[in-house]
SEPALUM-295348 format. One line per 10 residues: number of its first residue (from 1); for each residue x, y, z of C-alpha. Coordinates in nm, 3 decimals, always signed. Example, Ala and Ser with C-alpha at 12.3 -4.5 7.8 and 13.67 -1.06 7.14 Angstrom:
BEGIN
1) +1.230/-0.450/+0.780; +1.367/-0.106/+0.714
END
This chain:
BEGIN
1) +12.601/+8.642/+10.543; +12.472/+8.427/+10.259; +12.118/+8.301/+10.238; +12.047/+7.994/+10.026; +11.691/+7.883/+9.975; +11.651/+7.747/+9.624; +11.563/+7.375/+9.631; +11.650/+7.342/+9.263; +12.007/+7.471/+9.295; +12.269/+7.209/+9.221
11) +12.524/+7.108/+9.481; +12.811/+7.221/+9.257; +12.657/+7.566/+9.209; +12.596/+7.590/+9.582; +12.959/+7.515/+9.665; +13.073/+7.745/+9.384; +12.866/+8.025/+9.537; +13.017/+7.953/+9.877; +13.373/+7.960/+9.741; +13.306/+8.297/+9.579
21) +13.179/+8.461/+9.894; +13.324/+8.259/+10.182; +13.518/+8.556/+10.321; +13.182/+8.712/+10.404; +13.056/+8.395/+10.572; +13.030/+8.315/+10.935; +13.097/+7.977/+11.093; +12.773/+7.899/+11.277; +12.453/+7.799/+11.105; +12.085/+7.821/+11.171
31) +11.859/+7.563/+11.017; +11.501/+7.684/+11.023; +11.195/+7.521/+10.878; +10.947/+7.788/+10.765; +10.648/+7.848/+10.993; +10.797/+7.660/+11.289; +10.816/+7.789/+11.642; +11.148/+7.888/+11.789; +11.147/+7.575/+12.006; +11.129/+7.360/+11.695
41) +11.418/+7.537/+11.526; +11.725/+7.316/+11.508; +12.077/+7.450/+11.550; +12.342/+7.295/+11.325; +12.719/+7.339/+11.346; +13.013/+7.146/+11.212; +13.019/+6.954/+11.541; +12.659/+6.839/+11.498; +12.523/+6.557/+11.286; +12.191/+6.559/+11.109
51) +11.947/+6.273/+11.068; +11.951/+6.121/+10.726; +11.623/+6.146/+10.544; +11.490/+6.119/+10.196; +11.413/+6.490/+10.194; +11.742/+6.634/+10.317; +12.091/+6.620/+10.171; +12.366/+6.757/+10.394; +12.707/+6.856/+10.259; +13.004/+6.961/+10.471
61) +13.245/+7.212/+10.320; +13.523/+7.379/+10.521; +13.346/+7.359/+10.857; +13.021/+7.485/+10.707; +12.705/+7.281/+10.664; +12.539/+7.323/+10.325; +12.184/+7.194/+10.315; +11.984/+7.110/+10.004; +11.620/+7.019/+10.044; +11.327/+6.925/+9.828
71) +11.116/+7.184/+10.008; +11.193/+7.544/+10.094; +11.459/+7.543/+10.362; +11.625/+7.853/+10.493; +11.993/+7.830/+10.560; +12.210/+8.100/+10.711; +12.581/+8.130/+10.749; +12.700/+8.382/+11.001; +13.043/+8.557/+11.017; +13.292/+8.459/+11.285
81) +13.441/+8.806/+11.308; +13.782/+8.671/+11.214; +13.753/+8.340/+11.398; +13.874/+8.029/+11.217; +13.628/+7.782/+11.363; +13.324/+7.744/+11.582; +13.525/+7.716/+11.905; +13.701/+8.048/+11.836; +13.366/+8.209/+11.769; +13.213/+8.086/+12.094
91) +13.521/+8.169/+12.302; +13.544/+8.524/+12.166; +13.178/+8.603/+12.225; +13.115/+8.867/+12.492; +12.740/+8.886/+12.452; +12.458/+8.694/+12.294; +12.451/+8.682/+11.916; +12.170/+8.559/+11.699; +12.166/+8.515/+11.324; +11.835/+8.616/+11.171
101) +11.693/+8.594/+10.821; +11.459/+8.878/+10.726; +11.242/+8.790/+10.428; +11.113/+9.078/+10.216; +10.842/+9.007/+9.962; +10.892/+9.261/+9.688; +10.665/+9.135/+9.411; +10.378/+9.354/+9.532; +10.314/+9.602/+9.811; +10.081/+9.517/+10.098
111) +9.990/+9.880/+10.175; +10.072/+10.237/+10.082; +10.139/+10.544/+10.293; +10.086/+10.908/+10.207; +10.382/+11.111/+10.082; +10.359/+11.301/+10.412; +10.324/+11.000/+10.641; +10.536/+11.166/+10.910; +10.325/+11.420/+11.096; +10.356/+11.613/+11.422
121) +10.101/+11.812/+11.618; +10.094/+12.168/+11.746; +9.869/+12.199/+12.049; +9.670/+12.474/+12.222; +9.778/+12.392/+12.579; +9.893/+12.705/+12.770; +10.190/+12.711/+13.005; +9.956/+12.654/+13.299; +9.873/+12.301/+13.179; +10.020/+12.069/+13.443
131) +10.019/+11.694/+13.510; +10.151/+11.506/+13.814; +10.309/+11.819/+13.960; +10.494/+11.913/+13.641; +10.408/+12.185/+13.389; +10.594/+12.078/+13.073; +10.426/+12.294/+12.809; +10.597/+12.629/+12.868; +10.530/+12.863/+12.572; +10.473/+12.589/+12.315
141) +10.107/+12.677/+12.256; +9.991/+12.766/+11.905; +9.912/+13.107/+12.051; +10.255/+13.167/+12.210; +10.516/+12.959/+12.027; +10.825/+13.160/+11.925; +10.780/+13.157/+11.548; +11.109/+13.336/+11.486; +11.319/+13.067/+11.651; +11.591/+12.968/+11.403
151) +11.601/+12.605/+11.510; +11.224/+12.575/+11.459; +11.255/+12.683/+11.097; +11.542/+12.446/+11.028; +11.391/+12.139/+11.195; +11.081/+12.179/+10.978; +11.273/+12.245/+10.656; +11.481/+11.931/+10.712; +11.174/+11.724/+10.626; +11.024/+11.673/+10.286
161) +10.711/+11.881/+10.359; +10.630/+11.755/+10.707; +10.260/+11.746/+10.796; +10.155/+11.951/+11.099; +9.823/+11.889/+11.265; +9.691/+12.196/+11.449; +9.465/+12.079/+11.727; +9.425/+11.899/+12.056; +9.204/+11.887/+12.362; +9.125/+12.260/+12.369
171) +9.040/+12.295/+11.998; +8.666/+12.261/+12.071; +8.692/+12.576/+12.283; +8.872/+12.790/+12.023; +8.699/+13.070/+11.832; +8.848/+13.242/+11.529; +8.852/+13.622/+11.539; +8.714/+13.669/+11.190; +8.382/+13.745/+11.022; +8.081/+13.757/+11.252
181) +8.295/+13.659/+11.553; +8.532/+13.956/+11.533; +8.560/+14.143/+11.860; +8.710/+14.071/+12.197; +8.970/+13.794/+12.167; +9.096/+13.631/+12.486; +9.360/+13.374/+12.568; +9.279/+13.053/+12.754; +9.255/+13.089/+13.130; +9.190/+12.853/+13.418
191) +8.822/+12.786/+13.486; +8.645/+12.514/+13.679; +8.347/+12.555/+13.445; +8.533/+12.489/+13.120; +8.644/+12.164/+12.961; +8.978/+12.037/+13.092; +8.983/+12.319/+13.348; +9.006/+12.604/+13.095; +8.755/+12.844/+12.947; +8.728/+12.943/+12.579
201) +9.023/+13.087/+12.387; +9.054/+13.283/+12.065; +9.281/+13.283/+11.761; +9.359/+13.629/+11.627; +9.406/+13.651/+11.252; +9.728/+13.849/+11.302; +9.869/+13.549/+11.487; +9.733/+13.311/+11.225; +9.901/+13.512/+10.949; +10.237/+13.466/+11.122
211) +10.176/+13.093/+11.159; +10.078/+13.066/+10.793; +10.400/+13.245/+10.699; +10.604/+12.990/+10.896; +10.422/+12.701/+10.729; +10.475/+12.847/+10.384; +10.845/+12.916/+10.438; +10.915/+12.567/+10.572; +10.696/+12.375/+10.327; +10.477/+12.221/+10.599
221) +10.144/+12.066/+10.500; +9.869/+12.172/+10.739; +9.578/+11.983/+10.889; +9.366/+12.222/+11.096; +9.134/+12.099/+11.373; +8.804/+12.289/+11.389; +8.586/+12.361/+11.693; +8.299/+12.111/+11.662; +8.100/+12.212/+11.973; +7.981/+12.554/+11.853
231) +7.602/+12.573/+11.873; +7.554/+12.259/+12.078; +7.406/+12.225/+12.427; +7.551/+12.005/+12.699; +7.312/+11.762/+12.866; +7.307/+11.818/+13.242; +7.490/+11.548/+13.433; +7.634/+11.402/+13.114; +7.925/+11.467/+12.878; +7.687/+11.445/+12.582
241) +7.646/+11.753/+12.363; +7.332/+11.770/+12.147; +7.208/+11.986/+11.862; +7.345/+12.077/+11.520; +7.693/+12.216/+11.476; +7.697/+12.589/+11.396; +7.943/+12.608/+11.107; +7.949/+12.987/+11.061; +8.273/+13.067/+11.247; +8.450/+12.774/+11.081
251) +8.323/+12.885/+10.740; +8.448/+13.240/+10.798; +8.789/+13.104/+10.894; +8.810/+12.870/+10.594; +8.705/+13.153/+10.363; +8.973/+13.377/+10.518; +9.236/+13.116/+10.431; +9.103/+13.091/+10.077; +9.114/+13.467/+10.023; +9.464/+13.489/+10.172
261) +9.588/+13.208/+9.950; +9.685/+12.989/+10.245; +9.716/+12.630/+10.132; +9.545/+12.421/+10.401; +9.565/+12.052/+10.311; +9.276/+11.936/+10.531; +9.032/+12.029/+10.806; +8.938/+11.798/+11.092; +8.608/+11.835/+11.278; +8.644/+11.818/+11.654
271) +8.877/+11.639/+11.893; +8.799/+11.318/+12.084; +8.420/+11.353/+12.070; +8.353/+11.000/+11.941; +8.248/+10.695/+12.141; +8.247/+10.772/+12.512; +8.446/+11.089/+12.439; +8.702/+11.266/+12.656; +8.516/+11.528/+12.865; +8.269/+11.576/+12.577
281) +8.097/+11.353/+12.324; +7.862/+11.369/+12.026; +7.645/+11.086/+11.894; +7.763/+10.921/+11.572; +7.453/+11.008/+11.367; +7.467/+11.373/+11.472; +7.838/+11.392/+11.397; +7.778/+11.238/+11.053; +7.518/+11.507/+10.984; +7.767/+11.777/+11.084
291) +8.040/+11.623/+10.868; +7.806/+11.648/+10.569; +7.761/+12.016/+10.654; +8.138/+12.068/+10.659; +8.171/+11.894/+10.324; +7.906/+12.122/+10.176; +8.096/+12.426/+10.307; +8.410/+12.297/+10.134; +8.232/+12.236/+9.806; +8.082/+12.584/+9.815
301) +8.417/+12.755/+9.874; +8.628/+12.521/+9.660; +8.428/+12.411/+9.351; +8.734/+12.241/+9.200; +8.792/+11.901/+9.369; +9.162/+11.920/+9.281; +9.220/+12.222/+9.507; +8.958/+12.140/+9.772; +9.096/+12.065/+10.121; +9.022/+11.720/+10.258
311) +8.768/+11.667/+10.534; +8.875/+11.450/+10.830; +8.720/+11.302/+11.140; +8.638/+11.205/+11.406; +8.982/+11.250/+11.565; +8.929/+11.033/+11.870; +8.963/+10.686/+12.017; +8.835/+10.396/+11.811; +8.491/+10.265/+11.900; +8.368/+10.004/+11.651
321) +7.996/+10.077/+11.665; +8.042/+10.455/+11.667; +8.292/+10.456/+11.377; +8.086/+10.218/+11.163; +7.767/+10.417/+11.222; +7.944/+10.742/+11.139; +8.079/+10.610/+10.808; +7.744/+10.465/+10.705; +7.542/+10.772/+10.803; +7.775/+11.026/+10.642
331) +7.767/+10.834/+10.316; +7.995/+10.809/+10.014; +8.271/+11.062/+9.946; +8.206/+11.282/+10.249; +8.489/+11.200/+10.491; +8.827/+11.182/+10.319; +9.027/+11.064/+10.618; +8.915/+10.852/+10.914; +9.132/+10.977/+11.201; +9.183/+10.803/+11.535
341) +9.408/+10.854/+11.838; +9.652/+10.617/+12.006; +9.784/+10.636/+12.363; +9.865/+10.270/+12.420; +10.136/+10.307/+12.686; +9.913/+10.426/+12.969; +9.958/+10.728/+13.193; +10.274/+10.934/+13.174; +10.332/+10.885/+13.546; +10.319/+10.503/+13.524
351) +10.646/+10.352/+13.649; +10.605/+10.063/+13.403; +10.640/+10.301/+13.108; +11.013/+10.240/+13.063; +10.949/+9.865/+13.047; +10.650/+9.886/+12.816; +10.835/+10.074/+12.544; +11.075/+9.777/+12.516; +10.820/+9.497/+12.545; +10.732/+9.362/+12.199
361) +10.440/+9.163/+12.335; +10.288/+9.472/+12.494; +10.351/+9.688/+12.189; +10.185/+9.434/+11.961; +9.854/+9.457/+12.145; +9.758/+9.777/+11.962; +9.786/+9.605/+11.623; +9.425/+9.488/+11.651; +9.306/+9.849/+11.667; +9.497/+9.937/+11.350
371) +9.352/+9.632/+11.182; +8.997/+9.720/+11.293; +9.020/+10.079/+11.169; +9.156/+9.964/+10.834; +8.873/+9.710/+10.815; +8.613/+9.980/+10.890; +8.748/+10.187/+10.602; +8.739/+9.889/+10.366; +8.383/+9.792/+10.461; +8.206/+10.123/+10.514
381) +8.427/+10.397/+10.367; +8.651/+10.272/+10.084; +8.664/+10.629/+9.949; +8.836/+10.729/+10.274; +9.176/+10.665/+10.434; +9.288/+10.557/+10.780; +9.503/+10.808/+10.971; +9.652/+10.816/+11.319; +9.560/+11.177/+11.390; +9.735/+11.198/+11.728
391) +9.960/+10.966/+11.926; +10.190/+11.047/+12.213; +10.232/+10.699/+12.356; +10.165/+10.798/+12.717; +9.873/+11.028/+12.792; +9.870/+11.337/+13.017; +10.170/+11.504/+12.852; +10.382/+11.190/+12.821; +10.630/+11.034/+13.059; +10.905/+11.246/+13.213
401) +11.252/+11.103/+13.142; +11.107/+10.844/+12.904; +10.898/+11.005/+12.629; +11.170/+11.259/+12.544; +11.459/+11.010/+12.550; +11.612/+10.749/+12.324; +11.396/+10.482/+12.489; +11.080/+10.624/+12.338; +11.208/+10.528/+11.993; +11.133/+10.162/+12.063
411) +10.765/+10.257/+12.080; +10.761/+10.536/+11.821; +10.951/+10.371/+11.537; +10.767/+10.046/+11.595; +10.434/+10.230/+11.568; +10.542/+10.394/+11.242; +10.626/+10.055/+11.099; +10.319/+9.882/+11.235; +10.063/+10.140/+11.122; +10.206/+10.149/+10.772
421) +10.152/+9.774/+10.735; +9.784/+9.828/+10.818; +9.743/+10.075/+10.532; +9.739/+10.390/+10.745; +9.833/+10.691/+10.538; +9.949/+10.932/+10.811; +10.090/+10.907/+11.165; +10.075/+11.230/+11.371; +10.310/+11.241/+11.667; +10.198/+11.434/+11.972
431) +10.375/+11.673/+11.971; +10.625/+11.870/+11.766; +10.690/+12.078/+12.075; +10.529/+12.082/+12.420; +10.479/+11.824/+12.691; +10.723/+11.546/+12.770; +10.658/+11.362/+12.444; +10.770/+11.635/+12.202; +11.011/+11.586/+11.914; +11.180/+11.910/+12.024
441) +11.290/+12.025/+12.367; +11.016/+12.261/+12.482; +11.246/+12.539/+12.600; +11.559/+12.508/+12.382; +11.398/+12.368/+12.063; +11.690/+12.122/+12.041; +11.571/+11.796/+11.876; +11.504/+11.500/+12.102; +11.611/+11.152/+11.983; +11.277/+11.067/+11.819
451) +11.316/+11.365/+11.587; +11.608/+11.196/+11.414; +11.422/+10.866/+11.385; +11.132/+11.051/+11.222; +11.369/+11.236/+10.988; +11.539/+10.916/+10.873; +11.202/+10.754/+10.809; +11.090/+11.056/+10.610; +11.403/+11.049/+10.393; +11.441/+10.674/+10.342
461) +11.108/+10.492/+10.367; +10.893/+10.524/+10.055; +10.518/+10.484/+10.003; +10.508/+10.116/+9.909; +10.499/+9.892/+10.216; +10.644/+9.542/+10.175; +10.554/+9.223/+10.360; +10.843/+9.157/+10.597; +10.898/+8.857/+10.825; +11.188/+8.700/+11.010
471) +11.278/+8.378/+11.186; +11.432/+8.526/+11.498; +11.347/+8.667/+11.838; +11.035/+8.883/+11.885; +11.269/+9.145/+12.033; +11.381/+9.221/+11.680; +11.132/+9.423/+11.475; +11.177/+9.448/+11.099; +10.990/+9.669/+10.852; +11.066/+9.739/+10.487
481) +10.940/+9.977/+10.219; +11.048/+10.064/+9.871; +11.320/+10.325/+9.904; +11.194/+10.680/+9.886; +11.433/+10.830/+9.632; +11.651/+10.541/+9.514; +11.603/+10.201/+9.356; +11.563/+9.902/+9.585; +11.436/+9.879/+9.940; +11.485/+10.051/+10.273
491) +11.470/+9.846/+10.591; +11.415/+9.955/+10.951; +11.536/+9.721/+11.226; +11.462/+9.775/+11.597; +11.651/+9.575/+11.859; +11.455/+9.583/+12.186; +11.685/+9.332/+12.355; +11.936/+9.464/+12.608; +12.180/+9.178/+12.557; +12.150/+9.021/+12.210
501) +12.318/+9.141/+11.893; +12.128/+9.036/+11.581; +12.319/+8.967/+11.261; +12.059/+9.007/+10.991; +12.060/+8.865/+10.641; +11.802/+8.975/+10.387; +11.621/+8.740/+10.153; +11.368/+8.814/+9.881; +11.073/+8.598/+9.781; +11.226/+8.483/+9.453
511) +11.544/+8.298/+9.543; +11.797/+8.470/+9.763; +12.000/+8.785/+9.797; +12.248/+8.875/+9.665; +12.265/+8.693/+9.331; +12.519/+8.403/+9.357; +12.590/+8.423/+8.985; +12.759/+8.761/+9.035; +13.137/+8.767/+9.033; +13.334/+8.844/+9.347
521) +13.444/+9.173/+9.194; +13.086/+9.275/+9.118; +12.974/+9.180/+9.467; +13.249/+9.381/+9.630; +13.133/+9.687/+9.438; +12.778/+9.655/+9.571; +12.727/+9.856/+9.888; +12.431/+9.948/+10.104; +12.373/+10.252/+10.321; +12.341/+10.194/+10.695
531) +12.227/+10.434/+10.967; +12.277/+10.305/+11.323; +12.109/+10.503/+11.603; +12.237/+10.439/+11.956; +12.205/+10.625/+12.290; +12.492/+10.818/+12.445; +12.697/+10.599/+12.680; +12.453/+10.314/+12.623; +12.194/+10.488/+12.843; +11.854/+10.451/+12.676
541) +11.715/+10.732/+12.894; +11.962/+10.975/+12.744; +11.837/+11.268/+12.538; +12.146/+11.243/+12.319; +12.155/+11.009/+12.020; +12.449/+10.889/+11.812; +12.441/+10.814/+11.440; +12.701/+10.555/+11.340; +12.888/+10.638/+11.659; +12.886/+11.018/+11.619
551) +12.678/+11.248/+11.836; +12.396/+11.429/+11.658; +12.382/+11.790/+11.772; +12.272/+12.126/+11.637; +12.574/+12.345/+11.559; +12.637/+12.709/+11.647; +12.455/+12.818/+11.331; +12.150/+12.618/+11.448; +12.188/+12.377/+11.155; +12.046/+12.027/+11.184
561) +12.336/+11.780/+11.157; +12.385/+11.586/+10.837; +12.260/+11.229/+10.854; +12.545/+11.050/+10.680; +12.531/+10.675/+10.626; +12.814/+10.429/+10.647; +12.864/+10.209/+10.341; +12.877/+9.833/+10.386; +12.917/+9.551/+10.137; +12.577/+9.401/+10.062
571) +12.702/+9.044/+10.113; +12.776/+9.102/+10.481; +12.504/+9.084/+10.746; +12.349/+9.389/+10.907; +12.471/+9.398/+11.266; +12.204/+9.533/+11.501; +12.346/+9.610/+11.845; +12.140/+9.565/+12.162; +11.896/+9.851/+12.222; +11.955/+10.021/+11.890
581) +11.777/+10.114/+11.567; +11.908/+10.059/+11.216; +11.790/+10.197/+10.884; +11.945/+10.044/+10.572; +11.894/+10.113/+10.202; +11.985/+9.837/+9.955; +11.965/+9.962/+9.598; +12.038/+9.627/+9.431; +11.774/+9.431/+9.621; +11.541/+9.269/+9.368
591) +11.187/+9.392/+9.442; +10.981/+9.441/+9.122; +10.728/+9.671/+9.288; +11.012/+9.908/+9.378; +11.155/+9.951/+9.029; +11.158/+10.318/+8.939; +11.133/+10.420/+8.575
END
């Protein structure tokens, strides 16, 4: 597909460009005025006429309409898949097709992510954690996970230092068997008196040493969630906990890690205690006071700011007044990361879950929260960063037969793209393993489909986020970043439609792409990498995913399959099948902010 948008280009040059590249062209055209609604978009073909006007000059060349305008006009030419004319194209069509122009503005970035944007959680839930008659956690708990599992090691190593967040609902009931708290160390057990139906648990340092060994061997970056309820008293008849946080056990644990040489990237204080809380809550001013205490502990143990772990919080659901008060009361350079949680799909048992993950209008509703958190950081904590500290889509362990299938990728990949545009540095997926929403099968450790989407993002999408828009259906999502390791840009396209194939052309904000002055020979040498993810047998509730038509599966040696791209000429459109995801890297795309020295 060719995209022509330069109002100053001469007619002769335009036709010359068309002659050079016509074998890549398609026979139908879309004529789209920028910033118009879809209803106002006008379809043009060689069988249509166009009103004469002072502003528009229309030229017909070999059944293709070439349009020159005195204002920016976007013109697309779409391939007929071997058809010789419009009638052949329409007669040969078996499903809906829509040509779309994706515009990438590469002069500057609109946001930046952390190097370790992709993050997954490890939770404390024991095997007796059940929801809706199912108990999907098995032995995935931090205390019982099989750390010698060969697949576990390899799925972590496949990433470029994946971030793991250790925490979850039970973290505010965990004691660390070190220092003044050494002694009897018990596992979690059912209790009607405890939070979430469990009493306190304990982390033995022998177990922690084994976990630290795993993290070191796989290159994982660790965020550890601390118990923030130690020393507080619960108000009778209320979820409110009052009093100062007793930091001694946390300090002993942090000091243990320092003495052992364990490299902990960051510590997070408490889990879901902000706002109205989840089973427990702490007032914003009190929490700010406790965060200052944690920062002082860090400064005392790590005098050098370059080696000092970051301090994060509050690790809960966004509440504007609570978050703003916390940032103002804690003051400058205390909290390094403002973490919040997202479960925007509803309960895991909700029958509408399968529809919500494919509904772009529903998925877009959470964008306001991302915007508000980013705004809070800008206004009250510019020294800090916005993080999604936990997100599983559907709460209460996720949705059975949805959260662990290909379908969940519509939600997950869209959230990765969306949060990055709102300047969030990290997105932690609940969970690496455990529950229905895990990246790995809880019993076999075999990767679920979302694992491969996360891995492709980690390998292809760089830190610089680019403004990306398109003129097509809302069921097509498009996100672009500077490529992670190569020149140019990487694009992620999500087709939520079950019937429409999108043929996507890319355009930059300078003129168009690719350069029409290039010779045919040069153009034919330019190729992009494409990675197409589709579900087995077209069933979006399958747990098996295909990459470029080939099944992704762990082999007998427990190796993660290679993620090999297919190479496509850059002048042809990107074809996005219904209900599929596409990553593409275009090294010759002109984006100044992406130029690597």
